[in-house]
LOFIKOL-162382 format. One line per 3 residues: number of its first residue (from 1); for each residue x, y, z of C-alpha. Coordinates in nm, 4 decimals. Layout:
<pts>
NUM	X/Y/Z  ...
</pts>
This chain:
<pts>
1	-2.6523/-20.6050/-3.1306  -2.9928/-20.7326/-3.0070  -3.2749/-20.4846/-3.0122
4	-3.4255/-20.4065/-2.6693  -3.7466/-20.5864/-2.5785  -4.0457/-20.3517/-2.6024
7	-4.2274/-20.3485/-2.2663  -4.4497/-20.0403/-2.2865  -4.7825/-20.1139/-2.1120
10	-5.0872/-20.1603/-2.3334  -5.3756/-20.0049/-2.1439  -5.6348/-20.1464/-2.3811
13	-5.4977/-20.4991/-2.3629  -5.3436/-20.5385/-2.0185  -5.2950/-20.8681/-1.8382
16	-5.6539/-20.8926/-1.7130  -5.8015/-20.8172/-2.0560  -5.5700/-21.0619/-2.2311
19	-5.6587/-21.3333/-1.9793  -6.0284/-21.2633/-2.0380  -5.9943/-21.2847/-2.4178
22	-5.7846/-21.6012/-2.4082  -6.0258/-21.7669/-2.1634  -6.3272/-21.6671/-2.3750
25	-6.1556/-21.7964/-2.6885  -6.0750/-22.1304/-2.5277  -6.4035/-22.1890/-2.3437
28	-6.6683/-21.9932/-2.5336  -6.8518/-21.8796/-2.2216  -6.8678/-21.5867/-1.9838
31	-6.7418/-21.5798/-1.6259  -6.9754/-21.6185/-1.3303  -6.8727/-21.5148/-0.9792
34	-6.9982/-21.3791/-0.6512  -6.9622/-21.0624/-0.4405  -6.9502/-20.7184/-0.6034
37	-6.7581/-20.4925/-0.8376  -6.3803/-20.4993/-0.8036  -6.3002/-20.2070/-1.0321
40	-6.2085/-19.8730/-0.8744  -6.5251/-19.6636/-0.8372  -6.6091/-19.3422/-0.6541
43	-6.7173/-19.4392/-0.3015  -6.8156/-19.2780/0.0267  -6.4410/-19.2603/0.0994
46	-6.4309/-18.9721/-0.1496  -6.6377/-18.7569/0.0877  -6.5357/-18.6005/0.4188
49	-6.7325/-18.4456/0.7042  -6.7176/-18.0768/0.7904  -6.7345/-18.1310/1.1647
52	-6.7910/-17.8651/1.4293  -6.5421/-17.6000/1.5341  -6.6042/-17.2339/1.6186
55	-6.9011/-17.1927/1.3859  -7.0850/-17.4996/1.5169  -7.0689/-17.6725/1.8549
58	-7.0142/-18.0482/1.8807  -7.1995/-18.2673/2.1287  -7.0147/-18.4277/2.4166
61	-7.0018/-18.7993/2.3417  -7.0186/-18.9196/2.6996  -7.2919/-18.6877/2.8237
64	-7.5152/-18.5800/2.5365  -7.7456/-18.8227/2.3602  -7.7443/-18.8864/1.9873
67	-8.0613/-19.0665/1.8816  -8.0483/-19.3530/1.6323  -8.4143/-19.4644/1.6412
70	-8.5418/-19.5235/1.2888  -8.9020/-19.5638/1.1709  -8.9632/-19.7291/0.8340
73	-9.2932/-19.7648/0.6530  -9.5340/-19.5294/0.8295  -9.6845/-19.3997/0.5049
76	-9.9598/-19.6625/0.4877  -9.8769/-19.9464/0.7300  -10.0564/-19.9824/1.0613
79	-9.7400/-20.1379/1.2091  -9.4341/-19.9573/1.0708  -9.0942/-20.0904/1.1679
82	-8.9353/-19.9184/1.4660  -8.5654/-19.9997/1.4653  -8.3048/-19.9114/1.7260
85	-8.0463/-19.8297/1.4582  -8.0614/-19.7219/1.0908  -7.8477/-20.0195/0.9800
88	-8.0292/-20.3266/0.8468  -7.9246/-20.6611/0.6976  -7.9849/-20.6856/0.3223
91	-8.1648/-20.9698/0.1491  -7.9507/-21.2817/0.1027  -8.1179/-21.6127/0.0342
94	-8.1045/-21.9499/0.1999  -7.9354/-22.1254/-0.0874  -7.6891/-21.8492/-0.1519
97	-7.6032/-21.8674/0.2205  -7.6034/-22.1660/0.4501  -7.8875/-22.2093/0.6974
100	-7.6393/-22.1444/0.9785  -7.5341/-21.8151/0.8218  -7.8969/-21.7028/0.7932
103	-7.9519/-21.8017/1.1560  -7.6480/-21.6001/1.2678  -7.7595/-21.2904/1.0771
106	-8.1027/-21.3087/1.2380  -7.9541/-21.3380/1.5854  -7.7259/-21.0397/1.5319
109	-8.0002/-20.8181/1.3905  -8.2319/-20.9047/1.6786  -7.9708/-20.8268/1.9420
112	-7.9116/-20.4861/1.7817  -8.2816/-20.4084/1.7458  -8.2804/-20.4000/1.3680
115	-8.4160/-20.6033/1.0775  -8.2889/-20.8751/0.8491  -8.4234/-20.9761/0.5070
118	-8.5123/-21.3163/0.3642  -8.3803/-21.3223/0.0054  -8.4867/-21.5506/-0.2805
121	-8.6179/-21.9006/-0.2180  -8.8409/-21.8438/0.0818  -8.8183/-21.8203/0.4602
124	-8.6606/-22.0882/0.6780  -8.8041/-22.1612/1.0250  -8.4609/-22.0899/1.1769
127	-8.4490/-21.7476/1.0130  -8.7981/-21.6525/1.1308  -8.7263/-21.7706/1.4845
130	-8.3911/-21.5901/1.5047  -8.5144/-21.2637/1.3515  -8.7194/-21.0392/1.5739
133	-8.7912/-20.8202/1.2686  -8.7899/-20.9946/0.9305  -8.8490/-20.8407/0.5881
136	-8.9843/-21.0965/0.3401  -8.8858/-21.0550/-0.0235  -9.1113/-21.0987/-0.3261
139	-8.8761/-21.1582/-0.6200  -8.9336/-21.2216/-0.9910  -8.8628/-21.5936/-0.9513
142	-9.1323/-21.6446/-0.6836  -8.9304/-21.9507/-0.5791  -9.0443/-22.0510/-0.2329
145	-9.2909/-21.7608/-0.2154  -9.5586/-21.8510/0.0373  -9.8644/-21.6388/0.1309
148	-9.8543/-21.7824/0.4822  -9.4974/-21.6560/0.5219  -9.6074/-21.3171/0.3867
151	-9.8494/-21.2949/0.6783  -9.5732/-21.3898/0.9230  -9.3394/-21.1157/0.7996
154	-9.2876/-20.7741/0.9547  -9.2490/-20.6045/0.6140  -9.2592/-20.7056/0.2460
157	-8.9923/-20.6083/-0.0069  -9.0875/-20.6241/-0.3746  -8.7569/-20.6727/-0.5549
160	-8.7417/-20.5300/-0.9058  -8.3649/-20.5123/-0.9383  -8.0373/-20.5709/-0.7592
163	-7.7286/-20.3494/-0.7745  -7.4892/-20.6254/-0.8783  -7.7099/-20.7301/-1.1701
166	-7.9746/-20.4689/-1.2602  -8.1815/-20.6022/-1.5460  -8.0693/-20.9593/-1.4774
169	-8.2165/-21.2504/-1.2839  -8.0697/-21.4463/-0.9972  -7.8540/-21.7571/-1.0204
172	-7.8018/-22.0557/-0.7966  -7.5770/-22.3134/-0.9558  -7.6505/-22.6839/-0.9229
175	-7.3731/-22.7526/-0.6727  -7.5657/-22.5395/-0.4206  -7.9084/-22.6817/-0.5095
178	-7.9185/-22.9305/-0.2237  -8.2199/-23.1348/-0.1185  -8.3633/-22.8785/0.1208
181	-8.3037/-22.5792/-0.1070  -8.4574/-22.7644/-0.4035  -8.7600/-22.8653/-0.1963
184	-8.8219/-22.5086/-0.0785  -8.7959/-22.3773/-0.4350  -8.9873/-22.6698/-0.5934
187	-8.6981/-22.7314/-0.8320  -8.4861/-23.0354/-0.9280  -8.1963/-23.1087/-0.6967
190	-7.8485/-23.0472/-0.8382  -7.9690/-22.8450/-1.1400  -7.8699/-22.4823/-1.2079
193	-8.1432/-22.2350/-1.1141  -8.1718/-21.9162/-1.3174  -8.4404/-21.6744/-1.2099
196	-8.6453/-21.4497/-1.4335  -8.5220/-21.0937/-1.4784  -8.8702/-20.9474/-1.4327
199	-9.1860/-21.0347/-1.2448  -9.4119/-21.2702/-1.4420  -9.7359/-21.0887/-1.3708
202	-9.6593/-20.7345/-1.4707  -9.5110/-20.5377/-1.7569  -9.5003/-20.1856/-1.6145
205	-9.5512/-19.9552/-1.3201  -9.9312/-19.9849/-1.3250  -9.8940/-20.3577/-1.2588
208	-9.6555/-20.2781/-0.9717  -9.9328/-20.0759/-0.8094  -10.1667/-20.3748/-0.8433
211	-9.9092/-20.6083/-0.6847  -9.8543/-20.3711/-0.3917  -10.2324/-20.3517/-0.3413
214	-10.2506/-20.7339/-0.3378  -9.9757/-20.7533/-0.0754  -10.1517/-20.4936/0.1376
217	-10.4736/-20.6917/0.1149  -10.3112/-21.0200/0.2181  -10.1466/-20.8477/0.5182
220	-10.4554/-20.6397/0.6047  -10.2555/-20.3147/0.5611  -10.0585/-20.3986/0.8747
223	-9.6979/-20.4086/0.7492  -9.4885/-20.1818/0.5248  -9.4285/-20.2620/0.1588
226	-9.0823/-20.1816/0.0219  -8.9786/-20.1593/-0.3432  -8.6147/-20.2399/-0.4224
229	-8.4451/-20.1290/-0.7444  -8.0967/-20.1691/-0.8821  -7.9331/-19.8300/-0.9352
232	-7.9679/-19.7387/-1.3022  -8.2349/-19.4813/-1.3926  -8.2723/-19.3984/-1.0256
235	-8.4847/-19.0822/-1.0332  -8.7514/-19.2326/-1.2591  -8.7554/-19.5650/-1.0751
238	-8.7985/-19.3962/-0.7362  -9.0831/-19.1807/-0.8671  -9.2613/-19.4826/-1.0148
241	-9.2228/-19.6781/-0.6905  -9.3693/-19.3891/-0.4921  -9.6567/-19.3509/-0.7391
244	-9.7272/-19.7243/-0.7084  -9.7719/-19.6838/-0.3325  -9.4424/-19.7965/-0.1807
247	-9.3866/-19.7116/0.1851  -9.0094/-19.7497/0.1520  -8.7802/-19.7409/-0.1512
250	-8.4569/-19.9413/-0.1455  -8.1863/-19.8362/-0.3930  -7.8964/-20.0783/-0.4437
253	-7.5821/-19.9326/-0.6033  -7.3477/-20.1171/-0.8361  -7.1077/-20.1996/-0.5514
256	-7.3768/-20.4317/-0.4149  -7.2955/-20.7989/-0.3974  -7.4506/-21.1212/-0.5204
259	-7.4060/-21.4939/-0.4734  -7.3649/-21.5521/-0.8454  -7.4059/-21.3647/-1.1712
262	-7.2236/-21.2877/-1.4919  -6.9130/-21.0811/-1.4238  -7.0104/-20.8486/-1.7085
265	-7.3125/-20.7437/-1.4996  -7.1096/-20.6900/-1.1838  -6.8519/-20.4657/-1.3491
268	-7.0441/-20.2945/-1.6301  -7.4062/-20.2325/-1.5275  -7.5580/-19.9740/-1.2991
271	-7.4193/-19.6642/-1.1302  -7.2183/-19.6241/-0.8081  -7.4037/-19.5990/-0.4792
274	-7.2608/-19.2516/-0.4238  -7.4521/-19.1186/-0.7251  -7.7601/-19.3320/-0.6603
277	-7.8327/-19.2053/-0.3089  -7.8220/-18.8426/-0.4187  -8.0520/-18.9041/-0.7163
280	-8.2975/-19.1010/-0.5048  -8.3089/-18.8356/-0.2329  -8.3557/-18.5612/-0.4920
283	-8.6419/-18.7553/-0.6535  -8.8225/-18.7873/-0.3198  -8.7692/-18.4170/-0.2533
286	-8.9051/-18.3285/-0.5975  -9.2194/-18.5282/-0.5178  -9.2386/-18.3647/-0.1733
289	-9.2257/-18.7137/-0.0189  -8.9039/-18.6839/0.1859  -8.9810/-18.8181/0.5317
292	-9.3110/-18.9675/0.4187  -9.1503/-19.2344/0.2007  -8.8284/-19.3636/0.3546
295	-8.5123/-19.4327/0.1540  -8.2839/-19.7274/0.2264  -7.9498/-19.7355/0.0452
298	-7.7322/-20.0421/-0.0087  -7.4302/-20.1403/-0.2130  -7.0786/-20.1091/-0.0745
301	-7.1700/-19.9708/0.2697  -6.8870/-20.1021/0.4878  -6.8120/-19.8665/0.7783
304	-6.9831/-19.6332/1.0208  -6.8483/-19.3447/0.8157  -7.0214/-19.4875/0.5067
307	-7.3473/-19.5073/0.7014  -7.3146/-19.1481/0.8225  -7.2424/-19.0197/0.4716
310	-7.5370/-19.2092/0.3234  -7.7675/-19.0537/0.5847  -7.6210/-18.7095/0.5239
313	-7.6956/-18.7487/0.1523  -8.0607/-18.8235/0.2238  -8.0977/-19.1912/0.3181
316	-8.3096/-19.2881/0.6185  -8.1283/-19.6200/0.6642  -7.8767/-19.8480/0.4978
319	-7.8711/-20.2207/0.4229  -7.5506/-20.4193/0.4682  -7.4806/-20.7344/0.2672
322	-7.1169/-20.8046/0.1871  -6.9963/-20.6372/0.5074  -7.2179/-20.8716/0.7088
325	-7.0735/-21.1706/0.5219  -6.7197/-21.0558/0.6037  -6.8222/-21.0243/0.9689
328	-6.9544/-21.3828/0.9566  -6.6055/-21.4927/0.8510  -6.6092/-21.4616/0.4702
331	-6.2513/-21.4334/0.3409  -6.1087/-21.5087/0.6848  -5.7957/-21.7275/0.6883
334	-5.9782/-22.0122/0.8583  -6.2577/-22.1065/1.0956  -6.2982/-22.1421/1.4703
337	-6.4156/-22.4597/1.6393  -6.4513/-22.3719/2.0027  -6.1147/-22.2298/2.1068
340	-5.9289/-22.3911/1.8177  -5.8538/-22.2081/1.4939  -5.8330/-22.4200/1.1791
343	-5.6373/-22.2890/0.8813  -5.8277/-22.2977/0.5495  -5.5398/-22.2083/0.3161
346	-5.5586/-22.5433/0.1363  -5.9317/-22.5037/0.0759  -5.8811/-22.1560/-0.0690
349	-5.5932/-22.2853/-0.2832  -5.8168/-22.5613/-0.4213  -6.0485/-22.2855/-0.5432
352	-5.7551/-22.1074/-0.7043  -5.7642/-21.8174/-0.4610  -5.6523/-21.7063/-0.1133
355	-5.8102/-21.5414/0.1932  -5.8919/-21.1805/0.1136  -5.9334/-21.2497/-0.2587
358	-6.2079/-21.5121/-0.2675  -6.5219/-21.4443/-0.4732  -6.6192/-21.8083/-0.5278
361	-6.9577/-21.7932/-0.3526  -7.1177/-21.9532/-0.6610  -6.9211/-22.2771/-0.6246
364	-7.0705/-22.3823/-0.2911  -6.7202/-22.4668/-0.1676  -6.6906/-22.1811/0.0832
367	-6.3938/-22.2657/0.3106  -6.5562/-22.0998/0.6137  -6.9137/-22.2322/0.5798
370	-7.0885/-21.9066/0.4858  -7.1958/-21.9578/0.1224  -7.2324/-22.3351/0.1026
373	-7.4893/-22.6121/0.1196  -7.2248/-22.8799/0.1847  -7.3078/-23.0320/0.5277
376	-6.9428/-23.0690/0.6265  -6.8397/-22.7199/0.5197  -7.1493/-22.5702/0.6830
379	-7.0404/-22.7116/1.0188  -6.7436/-22.4744/1.0100  -6.9759/-22.1846/1.0925
382	-7.1027/-22.1685/1.4500  -7.4234/-21.9569/1.4474  -7.3674/-21.8410/1.8045
385	-7.0125/-21.7184/1.7510  -7.0841/-21.5800/1.4031  -7.3914/-21.3992/1.5343
388	-7.1768/-21.2308/1.8000  -6.9270/-21.1216/1.5344  -7.2002/-20.9613/1.3233
391	-7.3543/-20.8009/1.6318  -7.0165/-20.6534/1.7264  -6.9737/-20.5278/1.3701
394	-7.3156/-20.3582/1.3680  -7.2468/-20.2111/1.7109  -6.9174/-20.0683/1.5880
397	-7.0835/-19.9141/1.2818  -7.3452/-19.7535/1.5019  -7.0865/-19.6128/1.7424
400	-6.8900/-19.4654/1.4526  -7.2106/-19.3197/1.3087  -7.3043/-19.1444/1.6326
403	-6.9461/-19.0266/1.6869  -6.9545/-18.8422/1.3537  -7.3068/-18.7114/1.4097
406	-7.2112/-18.5671/1.7489  -6.8997/-18.4121/1.5976  -7.1292/-18.2333/1.3524
409	-7.3422/-18.1050/1.6417  -7.6376/-18.3384/1.5754  -7.8604/-18.4827/1.8487
412	-7.9976/-18.7394/1.6014  -7.8209/-18.9241/1.3224  -8.1183/-18.8301/1.1045
415	-8.0229/-18.4631/1.1362  -7.7099/-18.5176/0.9267  -7.7429/-18.3263/0.6004
418	-7.5659/-18.2633/0.2741  -7.4105/-17.9387/0.3944  -7.2130/-18.1428/0.6487
421	-7.0118/-18.2941/0.3628  -6.7386/-18.1944/0.1214  -6.5953/-18.3957/-0.1671
424	-6.2315/-18.4873/-0.2132  -6.2523/-18.5464/-0.5878  -6.4322/-18.3753/-0.8727
427	-6.6107/-18.7013/-0.9607  -6.7448/-18.7448/-0.6079  -6.8512/-18.3806/-0.5921
430	-7.0503/-18.4178/-0.9137  -7.2078/-18.7508/-0.8149  -7.2963/-18.6608/-0.4569
433	-7.3949/-18.3022/-0.5319  -7.1689/-18.1548/-0.2620  -6.8937/-17.8929/-0.3031
436	-6.5363/-17.9835/-0.3748  -6.3445/-17.9423/-0.0489  -6.2205/-17.5868/0.0046
439	-6.4602/-17.4445/-0.2549  -6.8295/-17.3796/-0.3051  -6.8188/-17.5442/-0.6470
442	-7.0425/-17.8380/-0.7287  -6.9405/-17.9648/-1.0733  -7.2261/-17.9530/-1.3214
445	-7.4104/-17.6755/-1.1418
</pts>
């Protein structure tokens, strides 16, 4: 009699791990992809709000105001940013995104009274024109970095790290290095671009202070200077950024996205945003700089509830990256041309994927025209329509944010606080520093 086939699962060598090993053995190289971590991580979904009842009165949504005005960078800047909402667009480069996508993001941010951010490779005229408030990034690569554009910006963001690849540099593969992108970055067309992992003109925090002073001098102390770090040693990094003179600190958790990097970075470096925001807020409080130095949190912020929870944990604002791409049409089943919808299933299939599963931003073959430099594919994205989609998305997030704030009895979204939250899992309670629901227990305390 035949012995039964053994089918017990091997948790150390499951299908995904076996595929990885076999692919590595055959090809001798690591995987590169876009977007963010796919593994299950603690998220803002693991928190819940303790809204008003008998012990606290809610605000009436149709009659009582809930303020969303947000000021960023008033520590040193003569012209701090005054935003209508605490939701901003994160830095994504022209090169990673199409020029039309950057245009659409600028239009949406302007209509909502908030800011967008340039990304690596410089500032396009379309982006500057579309963006009422534009944050200009200074990255380790310095590709496309232009002092004249610094003076045209409304704020400067010194990027030290990114949540999807803390400790690693940027990538733009040759298939996306078109003529215009190459010209802006002063690089050869069609050749892979790999950015430095650290700024070329400093080796420590003292040099960061010098760089911030240089940026203040070139802008005559008019605009705020941000410092962005990938979430790793968050408390120390925030303290060093504050000591160096930053007006705003941006902390990007490991759920943050990217156009292209090694998958090993995306899945195995950094800490979740949920833990990062609490550590950053605690570091500012320890320095007695809460309110003086603003905190922006990014990395996996998708919904109005996520925004509200980030603010309750101590953030002053959030930055949205991947969510904005999805609103533009990323991972949609097709694209609109006027009133006609065109199915893109064949284009996704050619990439070996399907709508809802695509992470092939690095290839430049985006079926919906968001992350491409191909002139024909780029035409699939209409900046006017895509801008309206992103505007509607931001508007929805803001409405959800104020709905929750009012339900907690708050007349401003910036009055949300940690005591308004409870955790649904022990891991989330420990990371966020809030009690496990139904108890007063914060694990680790």
